[in-house]
N, C-alpha and C positions, 0 to 999 in steps of 0.2 A: 755731531755739531753742538755749539754751545746753546744753552737753553736761552730762549728769548723771553725777556721780561714782559709780562702782560700789562696792559694800560689800564689804568682806572678810568672807565667811561663815564659819560654824564649821568647815567642811571646809577652807577655804582657810587658816584659822588653824592647824588641826591640821598641815596639810601644811608650813606655814612653820616651826612649831615642830620638827617632824622633820628639816627641812633645817638648822636651827639646832643640833640634836643631832647631826648630821652633820659639823658644822664650817663650813657656809656663812656663818655669821655673822662668822667671823674672816677669811675669804678664800675664793677660788674652790675650790669642791670638786667633783671629778669623780664623776658617779653615772650609774645607768642608771635607765630608767623602772621596769624590772622590780624592781630592788632597793628602790626607793622604794616600789613597790606592795606588796612583802612588809612593809615597815614599817607601812605604812598599813592593811593588811588589805584591801586593794582590787585591782582588776584593773590591769593595765598601762595600758590605754586610760584608766581613771580617774585614775591617777597623772600620765599625759601631759596630760591635759586639765587637772588642777589646776595643773601648772607653767605651762602657757600662761597660764591665767587669772591666776596671780600675776604673771607677766611683764607682762601687759596692764595690771595694777593698779599696776605700777611698784614691787612689793614685791621683785621678784629681777631679775638680769641674768642672761642665759644666753648661752653660746657652743656651739652643737651641733656636735659632730664625729662622724666615722664610727662610733666605739665608744661614743657615749654624749653626755654634754654637761657642760659646766662651768657651775656654778651658784653664784651669790653672792647674799646677802640685801643690799638696798639699805638706805640710812639710813631710807627711808619704811618699809620692811619691819620693820626693828629697832624704830622708834618704835611700831609696832602690837604687836610683841612686849612692849615694855616697858609699854604701857598695859595689855595683859592681865595682865602681872605685877603691875602696881599695883593691878588689881581684886582679885587674889588676896590681896595684902598686906592689903587692907581688910578681906577675909573672915576671915583668920586670924591676923593680928598686932594685939595690943591696943595696943601703944605704936609706932605708924607714926613713922618719922622719916628724914631724909635730910639730908646735909651736902654743900653746894656750895661749890666753891672756885673763885676767879678773881682778877683784878686790877681795881682801881678804875680807872674811866674816866669822861669827861665825858659827859653825856647832850646830847640835842638841845634840851633847854628846854622841851619839851612838858609834863614832869611838873609844873613850877611852875604852869602854867596850869590843868591839870585838877585837880590836888590842891585847889586853893583855890576851885574852883566851888561854890557853895552847896548844890547837890543831891548832892554827894559829901561835902563837910565835915561836913554835919549827920549823915550816917550813920558817918563815921569816929569823931565824938565819941561817938555812942550805942553803936555796936558794938564798936569798938575800944578805947574807954575813953580816947582822948587825941585832941588835934588834931595832926595831922602838920605837921612843917615844911614849908614851901611849896617843894617840889621833891623829887625822887627821888634815891636813892643808887643809882649805876649800876656794875654789875660785868659784866666780860666773862669768862665761864666757861671753865674748862679743857676740853679735849676730853673727859676722863672726866666731868667734871661735867655736861657737855651731855647725856651718855647717862644720868646718874643722874637729870636733871631730871624725867624721866617718872615717877619715884617719887612725886612731888608729888600724883599722882593718888590715892595711898593716904591722903591726908590731907584731913579735911573742911575747906574754906576757910569764912572768913567773907564771905559773899556781899553785896556792895555793889550794889543794885539799879540799874539803868539808870532814867532820868528824861528829861524833856524840858522845854524852856522855849518861849518864843514863836519862837525861831530855829531849833532843831534838836533832835535826839534824841541822848542821850548813853547809851553801852552800859554793861553791868554790869562790875563787877570783882571779882576773887577775891583775898582776903587770906589769906596763911598764917602763923601765929604763928612767929616767927624770933628767934634770938639772932645777933647779929653778933660775930664773933671776930676781932680783930687782936691787938696786944699785951695789949689788954684785952677783956673781954666786955661787950656792951651789949645790953639789952632794957629795956622791950618794943620789938619792931620787927615789921614784917610785910613779907614778900614780897608785892609786888602784881603781878596778872597781869590787865590789861585784856582784855575780850573783843576789843576792836579795838586793834591796836597795830602800830607799823612795825618793832618788833624782832623778831628771830628768837629760836630756842631757845638761841642762844649768848650771849644778854644777859639779865640779871636786874636787876630794879628792887626797890629796898626803901624803905619809908617808916617813918619814926620821929618821935617828938616833937621831936628835936633835929637839927641838921645834923650828920650822922655824920663827915663829913670833919674838922670841927672837933673834935668830941668825942673821936674816936678818933686824931686827928692823922695823918690819911691823906692821900695825894696820888695823882694818876694814876700807874699802874704798881705801886702797893702791893699785895701780896697779901693777901686777906681770905677768911674761910670765913663761911658762913650756915648755922647749925644749924637746919633746920626741923622741927618735931615737932607732933603732936597734943596739944591742951591742951583 
Protein backbone atom coordinates (compact mmCIF):
# COMPACT_ATOMS: atom_id res chain seq x y z
CA UNK A 1 0.00 0.00 0.00
CA UNK A 2 1.22 3.56 -0.64
CA UNK A 3 2.47 5.47 2.36
CA UNK A 4 -0.05 7.98 3.77
CA UNK A 5 1.34 11.44 4.31
CA UNK A 6 0.95 12.48 7.94
CA UNK A 7 -0.82 15.74 8.60
CA UNK A 8 0.70 18.50 10.70
CA UNK A 9 -1.86 18.99 13.48
CA UNK A 10 -2.53 22.12 15.56
CA UNK A 11 -0.09 21.08 18.30
CA UNK A 12 2.66 20.47 15.76
CA UNK A 13 2.01 23.82 14.11
CA UNK A 14 2.13 25.60 17.48
CA UNK A 15 5.45 23.93 18.23
CA UNK A 16 6.81 24.89 14.82
CA UNK A 17 5.81 28.51 15.47
CA UNK A 18 7.64 28.54 18.81
CA UNK A 19 10.75 27.12 17.17
CA UNK A 20 10.58 29.88 14.57
CA UNK A 21 10.25 32.52 17.31
CA UNK A 22 13.34 31.04 18.96
CA UNK A 23 15.32 31.57 15.73
CA UNK A 24 15.21 28.09 14.17
CA UNK A 25 13.87 29.57 10.94
CA UNK A 26 17.10 31.47 10.27
CA UNK A 27 19.53 28.69 11.16
CA UNK A 28 20.33 26.04 13.74
CA UNK A 29 19.15 26.90 17.24
CA UNK A 30 20.26 25.04 20.34
CA UNK A 31 17.53 24.24 22.85
CA UNK A 32 16.46 21.80 25.51
CA UNK A 33 13.12 20.00 25.70
CA UNK A 34 12.51 21.56 29.11
CA UNK A 35 12.90 25.09 27.73
CA UNK A 36 10.60 24.31 24.81
CA UNK A 37 8.10 22.71 27.19
CA UNK A 38 7.97 25.91 29.25
CA UNK A 39 7.15 27.96 26.14
CA UNK A 40 4.47 25.47 25.11
CA UNK A 41 2.95 25.14 28.58
CA UNK A 42 3.40 21.38 28.32
CA UNK A 43 5.46 18.62 29.89
CA UNK A 44 9.04 17.88 28.86
CA UNK A 45 7.88 14.52 27.50
CA UNK A 46 5.25 16.25 25.36
CA UNK A 47 7.79 18.72 23.99
CA UNK A 48 10.16 15.87 23.15
CA UNK A 49 7.39 13.93 21.40
CA UNK A 50 6.36 16.96 19.33
CA UNK A 51 9.94 17.55 18.21
CA UNK A 52 10.21 13.93 17.15
CA UNK A 53 6.94 14.20 15.19
CA UNK A 54 8.13 17.36 13.42
CA UNK A 55 11.34 15.56 12.53
CA UNK A 56 9.44 12.59 11.12
CA UNK A 57 7.24 14.93 9.07
CA UNK A 58 10.32 16.60 7.59
CA UNK A 59 9.50 19.98 9.15
CA UNK A 60 12.71 20.18 11.18
CA UNK A 61 16.21 18.76 11.20
CA UNK A 62 17.78 17.85 14.54
CA UNK A 63 21.25 17.12 15.85
CA UNK A 64 21.01 15.70 19.36
CA UNK A 65 24.02 16.41 21.62
CA UNK A 66 24.79 15.66 25.27
CA UNK A 67 23.34 18.90 26.65
CA UNK A 68 20.38 19.42 24.30
CA UNK A 69 19.81 19.50 20.58
CA UNK A 70 20.37 21.74 17.58
CA UNK A 71 17.13 22.30 15.67
CA UNK A 72 16.52 23.99 12.33
CA UNK A 73 13.24 24.40 10.46
CA UNK A 74 13.37 22.90 6.96
CA UNK A 75 12.01 24.45 3.78
CA UNK A 76 8.95 22.21 4.12
CA UNK A 77 8.39 23.45 7.66
CA UNK A 78 8.74 27.04 6.50
CA UNK A 79 6.16 26.46 3.75
CA UNK A 80 3.69 25.20 6.34
CA UNK A 81 4.20 28.32 8.43
CA UNK A 82 3.81 30.48 5.33
CA UNK A 83 0.52 28.75 4.53
CA UNK A 84 -0.75 29.41 8.04
CA UNK A 85 0.33 33.03 7.74
CA UNK A 86 -1.54 33.35 4.44
CA UNK A 87 -4.70 32.03 6.09
CA UNK A 88 -4.50 34.70 8.80
CA UNK A 89 -3.96 37.37 6.16
CA UNK A 90 -7.18 36.24 4.51
CA UNK A 91 -8.96 36.72 7.83
CA UNK A 92 -7.60 40.10 8.87
CA UNK A 93 -6.35 41.95 5.80
CA UNK A 94 -8.85 43.49 3.42
CA UNK A 95 -6.38 44.30 0.64
CA UNK A 96 -4.15 41.23 0.31
CA UNK A 97 -1.26 41.60 -2.13
CA UNK A 98 2.19 40.24 -2.84
CA UNK A 99 5.04 41.33 -5.15
CA UNK A 100 7.17 38.60 -6.73
CA UNK A 101 10.45 39.36 -8.49
CA UNK A 102 12.55 37.22 -10.81
CA UNK A 103 14.15 36.98 -14.21
CA UNK A 104 12.57 36.13 -17.53
CA UNK A 105 13.26 32.60 -18.72
CA UNK A 106 12.19 30.34 -21.56
CA UNK A 107 9.50 27.81 -20.74
CA UNK A 108 9.20 24.20 -21.82
CA UNK A 109 6.55 24.88 -24.45
CA UNK A 110 3.74 23.17 -22.56
CA UNK A 111 1.92 26.42 -21.89
CA UNK A 112 1.19 27.02 -25.57
CA UNK A 113 -0.53 23.65 -25.86
CA UNK A 114 -2.64 23.82 -22.70
CA UNK A 115 -3.66 27.48 -22.95
CA UNK A 116 -5.24 26.89 -26.37
CA UNK A 117 -7.26 23.81 -25.41
CA UNK A 118 -10.97 24.62 -25.89
CA UNK A 119 -11.98 23.49 -22.40
CA UNK A 120 -9.64 26.08 -20.88
CA UNK A 121 -9.92 28.83 -23.49
CA UNK A 122 -13.69 29.15 -23.15
CA UNK A 123 -13.32 29.66 -19.41
CA UNK A 124 -10.50 32.19 -19.86
CA UNK A 125 -12.72 34.30 -22.10
CA UNK A 126 -15.68 34.13 -19.73
CA UNK A 127 -13.92 34.42 -16.35
CA UNK A 128 -10.86 36.54 -17.12
CA UNK A 129 -12.46 38.72 -19.76
CA UNK A 130 -9.84 38.11 -22.43
CA UNK A 131 -8.34 35.46 -24.66
CA UNK A 132 -4.77 34.76 -23.52
CA UNK A 133 -1.84 34.73 -25.90
CA UNK A 134 -1.02 31.14 -26.82
CA UNK A 135 1.75 30.56 -24.32
CA UNK A 136 2.87 31.51 -20.83
CA UNK A 137 5.33 34.19 -19.71
CA UNK A 138 7.89 32.40 -17.54
CA UNK A 139 9.83 33.80 -14.59
CA UNK A 140 12.48 32.24 -12.33
CA UNK A 141 11.87 33.75 -8.90
CA UNK A 142 14.49 35.12 -6.52
CA UNK A 143 15.04 33.30 -3.21
CA UNK A 144 13.09 35.96 -1.33
CA UNK A 145 10.18 35.73 -3.76
CA UNK A 146 10.11 31.95 -3.47
CA UNK A 147 9.47 32.46 0.23
CA UNK A 148 6.82 35.12 -0.43
CA UNK A 149 5.00 32.99 -2.99
CA UNK A 150 3.07 31.28 -0.20
CA UNK A 151 1.33 34.63 0.38
CA UNK A 152 -0.71 33.92 -2.75
CA UNK A 153 -2.86 31.83 -0.43
CA UNK A 154 -4.26 35.07 0.99
CA UNK A 155 -5.72 36.01 -2.40
CA UNK A 156 -8.87 34.47 -3.85
CA UNK A 157 -8.06 33.06 -7.30
CA UNK A 158 -10.25 32.79 -10.35
CA UNK A 159 -10.82 29.04 -10.60
CA UNK A 160 -10.55 27.48 -14.03
CA UNK A 161 -12.37 24.18 -13.67
CA UNK A 162 -10.94 20.87 -14.81
CA UNK A 163 -12.60 19.11 -17.73
CA UNK A 164 -12.26 16.03 -19.90
CA UNK A 165 -12.53 14.96 -23.51
CA UNK A 166 -12.57 11.58 -25.20
CA UNK A 167 -8.86 11.01 -24.53
CA UNK A 168 -8.02 12.29 -21.04
CA UNK A 169 -8.93 14.37 -18.02
CA UNK A 170 -7.47 17.86 -17.56
CA UNK A 171 -6.97 19.32 -14.10
CA UNK A 172 -8.07 22.73 -12.80
CA UNK A 173 -5.93 25.87 -12.69
CA UNK A 174 -5.98 28.92 -10.44
CA UNK A 175 -5.54 32.44 -11.82
CA UNK A 176 -4.45 35.39 -9.67
CA UNK A 177 -4.99 38.98 -10.96
CA UNK A 178 -1.60 40.57 -11.64
CA UNK A 179 0.28 43.55 -13.01
CA UNK A 180 3.61 42.88 -14.72
CA UNK A 181 6.21 45.58 -14.05
CA UNK A 182 9.41 46.12 -16.05
CA UNK A 183 10.25 49.54 -17.51
CA UNK A 184 6.51 49.83 -18.10
CA UNK A 185 3.48 48.39 -16.32
CA UNK A 186 1.19 45.90 -18.04
CA UNK A 187 -2.29 44.72 -17.13
CA UNK A 188 -4.54 42.81 -17.23
CA UNK A 189 -2.53 39.69 -16.60
CA UNK A 190 -2.86 36.65 -14.35
CA UNK A 191 -0.44 34.37 -12.56
CA UNK A 192 -1.62 30.89 -13.50
CA UNK A 193 -1.04 27.95 -11.17
CA UNK A 194 -2.15 24.64 -12.68
CA UNK A 195 -3.00 21.94 -10.18
CA UNK A 196 -0.77 19.61 -12.20
CA UNK A 197 2.57 21.10 -13.16
CA UNK A 198 6.18 20.08 -13.69
CA UNK A 199 7.41 23.37 -12.25
CA UNK A 200 8.50 23.99 -8.66
CA UNK A 201 7.82 26.95 -6.39
CA UNK A 202 10.79 28.76 -7.90
CA UNK A 203 9.00 29.19 -11.22
CA UNK A 204 6.10 31.52 -12.04
CA UNK A 205 3.84 31.42 -15.11
CA UNK A 206 1.83 34.43 -16.27
CA UNK A 207 -0.84 34.69 -18.94
CA UNK A 208 -2.01 37.87 -20.69
CA UNK A 209 -3.80 38.94 -23.89
CA UNK A 210 -0.45 39.86 -25.52
CA UNK A 211 2.97 38.25 -25.83
CA UNK A 212 4.59 40.00 -22.88
CA UNK A 213 8.13 39.54 -24.17
CA UNK A 214 7.24 41.67 -27.19
CA UNK A 215 5.00 44.20 -25.49
CA UNK A 216 7.46 44.92 -22.65
CA UNK A 217 10.56 44.31 -24.83
CA UNK A 218 12.00 41.66 -22.53
CA UNK A 219 14.57 38.89 -23.07
CA UNK A 220 15.83 35.96 -21.00
CA UNK A 221 17.64 37.24 -17.92
CA UNK A 222 15.78 40.56 -17.69
CA UNK A 223 14.39 41.36 -14.25
CA UNK A 224 10.64 41.71 -13.84
CA UNK A 225 8.20 42.11 -10.95
CA UNK A 226 4.70 40.70 -10.79
CA UNK A 227 2.30 42.49 -8.42
CA UNK A 228 -0.57 40.22 -7.42
CA UNK A 229 -3.51 41.66 -5.51
CA UNK A 230 -7.09 40.91 -4.59
CA UNK A 231 -9.54 42.51 -7.01
